[in-house]
C-alpha positions in Angstrom: 0.0 0.0 0.0 1.2 3.5 -0.8 2.2 5.7 2.1 -0.7 8.1 1.6 -0.9 8.7 5.4 2.8 9.2 6.0 3.4 11.6 8.8 -0.2 11.4 10.0 -1.1 10.7 13.6 -4.3 8.7 14.2 -6.4 7.9 17.3 -8.2 4.5 17.2 -11.1 3.9 19.5 -12.9 0.5 19.6 -10.3 -2.3 19.1 -11.5 -5.3 21.2 -9.8 -8.2 19.4 -8.3 -9.2 16.0 -11.7 -9.4 14.4 -12.7 -5.9 15.3 -13.4 -3.5 12.4 -11.4 -1.0 14.2 -8.4 -3.3 14.1 -8.8 -3.8 10.3 -8.8 0.0 9.8 -5.9 0.5 12.2 -3.8 -2.0 10.3 -4.6 -0.3 7.0 -3.8 3.1 8.5 -0.5 1.9 9.8 0.4 0.2 6.5 -0.3 3.6 4.8 2.2 5.3 7.1 0.1 6.6 10.0 1.4 6.6 13.6 -1.3 5.4 15.9 -2.5 5.8 19.5 -5.1 3.4 20.8 -7.7 3.3 23.6 -8.9 0.3 25.6 -11.9 0.1 27.8 -11.3 -1.6 31.1 -8.6 -4.0 32.3 -10.5 -6.9 30.8 -9.7 -5.7 27.2 -6.3 -4.2 28.0 -4.3 -7.4 27.4 -6.0 -8.1 24.1 -5.3 -4.6 22.8 -1.7 -4.7 24.1 -1.0 -7.9 22.3 -2.4 -6.6 19.0 -0.7 -3.2 19.0 2.6 -4.8 19.8 2.6 -5.6 16.0 3.4 -2.0 15.4 6.2 -1.9 17.9 6.5 -2.0 21.7 6.3 1.8 22.0 2.8 2.1 20.4 0.8 4.1 22.9 -2.5 2.9 24.4 -4.4 4.5 27.1 -7.6 3.7 29.1 -10.8 5.4 28.0 -14.4 4.6 28.8 -16.2 6.9 26.4 -19.3 7.0 28.7 -17.2 9.0 31.2 -16.1 12.5 30.5 -13.3 12.4 33.0 -11.8 9.4 31.2 -12.1 11.1 27.8 -10.3 14.1 29.3 -7.5 12.0 30.8 -7.1 10.1 27.5 -6.5 13.3 25.6 -4.1 14.6 28.3 -2.1 11.3 27.7 -2.3 11.9 23.9 -0.7 15.4 24.4 2.3 13.7 26.1 2.8 11.8 22.8 2.1 14.4 20.1 1.1 18.0 19.7 -1.0 17.2 16.6 -3.7 14.7 15.6 -4.8 14.1 12.1 -7.2 11.1 12.2 -9.8 9.7 14.6 -11.6 6.4 14.2 -14.8 5.9 16.2 -15.7 2.2 16.1 -17.7 2.1 19.3 -21.2 0.8 19.9 -23.0 -0.9 22.8 -26.5 -1.7 23.9 -27.6 -4.1 26.7 -27.9 -7.6 25.3 -31.6 -7.9 26.2 -32.3 -4.8 24.0 -31.0 -6.7 20.9 -33.5 -9.5 21.4 -37.2 -9.5 21.0 -39.2 -6.4 20.0 -38.0 -2.8 19.8 -41.1 -1.7 21.6 -39.8 -3.5 24.7 -36.7 -1.2 24.9 -36.3 0.2 28.4 -35.5 3.8 29.0 -32.2 2.8 30.5 -31.2 0.6 27.5 -32.2 3.5 25.2 -30.0 5.9 27.2 -27.0 3.6 27.3 -27.2 2.8 23.6 -27.2 6.5 22.6 -24.7 7.6 25.1 -22.1 5.0 24.2 -22.8 4.6 20.5 -23.7 8.2 19.4 -22.9 10.9 22.0 -19.3 9.5 22.4 -18.6 10.7 18.8 -19.5 14.3 19.8 -17.4 14.0 23.0 -14.3 12.7 21.2 -14.6 15.1 18.4 -14.8 18.0 20.8 -11.5 16.9 22.4 -9.7 16.0 19.2 -10.6 19.1 17.2 -8.1 21.5 19.0 -5.3 19.0 18.2 -6.3 18.9 14.5 -4.3 22.1 13.8 -3.7 21.1 10.2 -7.2 19.8 9.5 -8.2 16.2 9.9 -10.5 13.3 9.2 -12.9 11.7 11.7 -14.5 8.4 10.7 -17.3 6.6 12.5 -18.6 3.1 11.9 -22.3 2.7 11.2 -24.8 0.2 9.7 -27.8 0.1 7.4 -30.1 -0.6 10.4 -29.9 3.2 10.9 -32.2 3.8 8.0 -34.2 0.6 7.4 -35.6 -1.8 9.9 -33.3 -4.8 10.6 -35.2 -7.3 12.9 -33.5 -7.6 16.3 -31.1 -4.7 15.6 -33.6 -2.6 17.6 -32.3 0.3 19.6 -28.9 0.0 18.0 -30.4 1.0 14.7 -31.9 4.1 16.4 -28.6 4.9 18.0 -26.8 4.5 14.6 -29.3 7.0 13.1 -28.3 9.4 15.8 -24.7 8.7 15.1 -25.1 9.5 11.4 -27.0 12.7 12.2 -24.3 13.7 14.7 -21.6 13.2 12.1 -23.5 15.6 9.7 -23.8 18.3 12.4 -20.1 17.8 13.4 -19.1 18.1 9.7 -20.9 21.4 9.5 -19.3 22.7 12.8 -15.8 21.5 12.0 -15.7 22.2 8.3 -14.2 25.7 8.7 -11.2 24.0 10.4 -10.8 21.7 7.5 -11.8 18.7 9.7 -14.0 16.2 7.8 -16.5 13.8 9.5 -17.8 10.8 7.6 -19.3 7.4 8.4 -18.5 4.0 6.9 -21.6 1.8 6.8 -20.3 -1.8 6.8 -22.2 -4.8 5.7 -22.4 -7.7 8.3 -18.9 -8.8 9.4 -18.1 -11.6 11.9 -17.1 -9.5 14.9 -17.5 -9.8 18.7 -20.3 -7.2 18.6 -22.1 -8.9 15.7 -22.4 -12.1 17.6 -24.5 -10.3 20.1 -27.2 -9.6 17.5 -29.9 -12.3 17.4 -30.2 -13.8 13.9 -26.8 -12.5 12.7 -26.1 -15.7 10.7 -29.4 -15.3 8.8 -28.5 -11.6 8.1 -25.2 -12.6 6.6 -26.9 -15.3 4.4 -29.4 -12.7 3.3 -26.7 -10.4 2.0 -25.1 -13.3 0.1 -28.4 -13.9 -1.6 -29.5 -10.3 -2.3 -26.5 -8.0 -2.6 -25.4 -7.2 -6.2 -21.9 -8.6 -5.4 -23.5 -11.6 -3.7 -21.6 -11.0 -0.5 -21.2 -8.4 2.3 -17.6 -7.2 2.8 -14.4 -8.3 4.4 -12.3 -6.4 7.0 -9.5 -5.6 4.5 -12.1 -3.8 2.3 -13.2 -1.7 5.3 -9.6 -0.9 6.0 -9.1 0.3 2.4 -12.2 2.5 2.7 -10.8 3.9 6.0 -7.5 4.8 4.3 -9.4 6.5 1.5 -11.5 8.7 3.8 -8.4 9.5 5.9 -6.4 10.5 2.8 -6.2 13.7 0.7 -8.1 11.7 -1.9 -11.3 12.4 0.1 -10.4 16.0 0.8 -13.8 17.3 -0.4 -15.9 14.6 1.2 -17.6 15.3 4.5 -20.9 14.6 6.3 -21.3 11.4 4.2 -22.2 7.8 4.8 -20.0 5.6 2.5 -21.5 2.1 2.1 -19.1 -0.9 2.0 -21.7 -3.6 1.8 -21.5 -5.4 -1.5 -24.1 -3.0 -2.9 -26.9 -4.2 -0.6 -28.0 -0.6 0.3 -29.2 0.1 -3.3 -31.6 -2.8 -3.4 -35.4 -2.4 -3.1 -36.2 -6.0 -3.2 
């Protein structure tokens, strides 16, 4: 891969294991020349992330950050400032809803599950962008991961679809606010991919099979393709693209039947 991100510094939020979409994009960013800083949420995931980022060298920084806590976000960016005085890229690959909210009917969603899903999956983009923007002194690219369930009903995706709709709307408003600073904000809408988060969605296997039957390319996507899309949106090749949702889903999104 060409070093189209040489000299760039990127923040990566959301790596949980080697199957994470965040990890696929992080690897692609690194291969394109970016220097990366990672978050991890809680000691339970720290060892996983440490093991993965060691691939980039022992000195690759990673810091704790629970994005539902403003004090942890603030501390994370204080740590970032000890490593660099400039940030160019930010990847938001974070989503969560209580397991029971991803089963059964949407109408059964509790107030608490609704709050948690939106706070972690959507508001966190706003909170991270607010902290990152002052460090993006030469402009930048912020990328968030979304899914088609934000605009059409996907059975059992439930409150997460509503939270992803909020995420996409937040990206558009952030794109407007940050545009004068030459900071772009876009979303990648990935087709179904075998990740830890996906396994929490009831009927995921049927969803994957449906894409294989209906998508124009007769498949969803693979992590390397998401990585390539992430590099494009982070690069100067996407310099005039902001506030958009880019679909990497085998073409499924265009289908009416």
